[in-house]
C-alpha positions in Angstrom: 0.1 -0.1 0.0 2.8 2.4 0.9 4.7 1.9 -2.4 1.4 2.6 -4.2 0.9 5.9 -2.4 4.5 6.8 -3.1 4.1 5.8 -6.8 1.0 8.0 -7.1 2.6 10.9 -5.5 5.7 10.8 -7.7 3.4 10.4 -10.8 1.5 13.5 -9.8 4.4 15.5 -9.2 5.8 14.6 -12.7 2.2 15.1 -14.4 1.9 18.5 -12.5 5.5 19.9 -13.3 5.0 21.7 -16.6 8.2 22.1 -18.6 9.3 25.3 -20.3 8.2 24.3 -23.7 4.6 23.5 -22.3 4.7 27.0 -20.7 5.9 28.8 -23.7 3.3 27.4 -25.8 0.7 29.2 -23.5 2.5 32.5 -24.3 0.6 34.4 -26.9 1.4 37.8 -28.8 -0.1 40.8 -27.2 0.2 39.5 -23.6 1.4 41.8 -20.9 4.6 41.1 -18.7 2.3 40.2 -15.8 0.4 37.6 -17.9 3.6 36.0 -18.9 5.0 35.9 -15.4 1.7 34.2 -14.3 2.5 31.5 -17.1 6.3 31.2 -16.8 6.8 32.3 -13.2 9.4 35.0 -12.3 12.2 35.8 -14.8 15.7 35.2 -14.2 16.8 38.6 -15.8 15.7 41.1 -18.0 16.8 44.0 -20.3 15.2 47.0 -21.8 16.1 49.3 -24.7 14.7 52.3 -26.3 14.4 52.5 -30.1 12.6 54.6 -32.5 10.1 55.8 -29.6 9.4 52.1 -28.5 10.5 50.4 -25.5 11.7 46.6 -26.1 12.0 44.5 -23.1 13.6 40.9 -22.9 12.7 38.5 -20.3 15.1 35.6 -20.0 14.4 32.4 -18.1 17.7 30.4 -17.8 18.4 26.6 -17.0 14.8 25.6 -17.3 13.6 22.2 -17.9 13.0 21.8 -21.8 10.5 19.1 -21.8 10.4 17.4 -18.3 8.1 14.5 -19.9 11.0 13.4 -22.1 14.0 14.0 -20.1 14.7 15.4 -16.8 18.2 16.4 -17.7 17.6 18.5 -20.8 17.8 22.2 -20.0 17.1 25.2 -22.1 16.9 29.0 -22.0 13.8 30.8 -22.9 13.4 34.3 -24.1 10.4 36.6 -24.6 10.6 40.0 -26.1 8.0 42.7 -25.5 7.5 46.0 -27.4 5.8 48.4 -25.3 4.7 45.9 -22.8 3.2 43.3 -25.3 4.7 40.1 -26.4 6.0 40.2 -29.9 8.4 37.3 -30.0 9.4 34.0 -28.0 12.2 31.8 -28.5 14.5 28.9 -27.1 18.2 28.6 -27.2 21.1 26.8 -25.8 19.5 23.3 -25.5 22.0 21.3 -23.4 22.0 18.0 -21.7 23.2 18.3 -18.1 23.2 14.7 -16.9 24.4 14.1 -13.4 28.1 13.2 -12.9 27.3 9.6 -12.0 29.2 6.5 -13.4 26.2 4.2 -13.7 23.6 6.7 -15.0 23.9 5.3 -18.5 22.1 2.0 -17.4 18.8 4.1 -16.8 18.8 6.1 -20.1 17.0 4.9 -23.1 19.0 4.3 -26.3 
């Protein structure tokens, strides 16, 4: 019985943990920074520049899970660009695999 409870708890955690890719799919053009933070969480950094009378702001989410349902080790950086506080572009960069430094981890990885 205890094993079943633990299994269900772990399964709920995995299903409940949305990956960065899943969150980014919910971000639509025209959203405000507050709406984006509701979906993505607090940004790791931001930059703002003025150009041609418009304010462009970059939100950066670093070292986030790309797709937790496929791999718990792949990390990505997600970027969201706003023009006058409205989303105009999103993107992903630096996909990298950060496997833990463990000798026998290869035994548990899918081919």
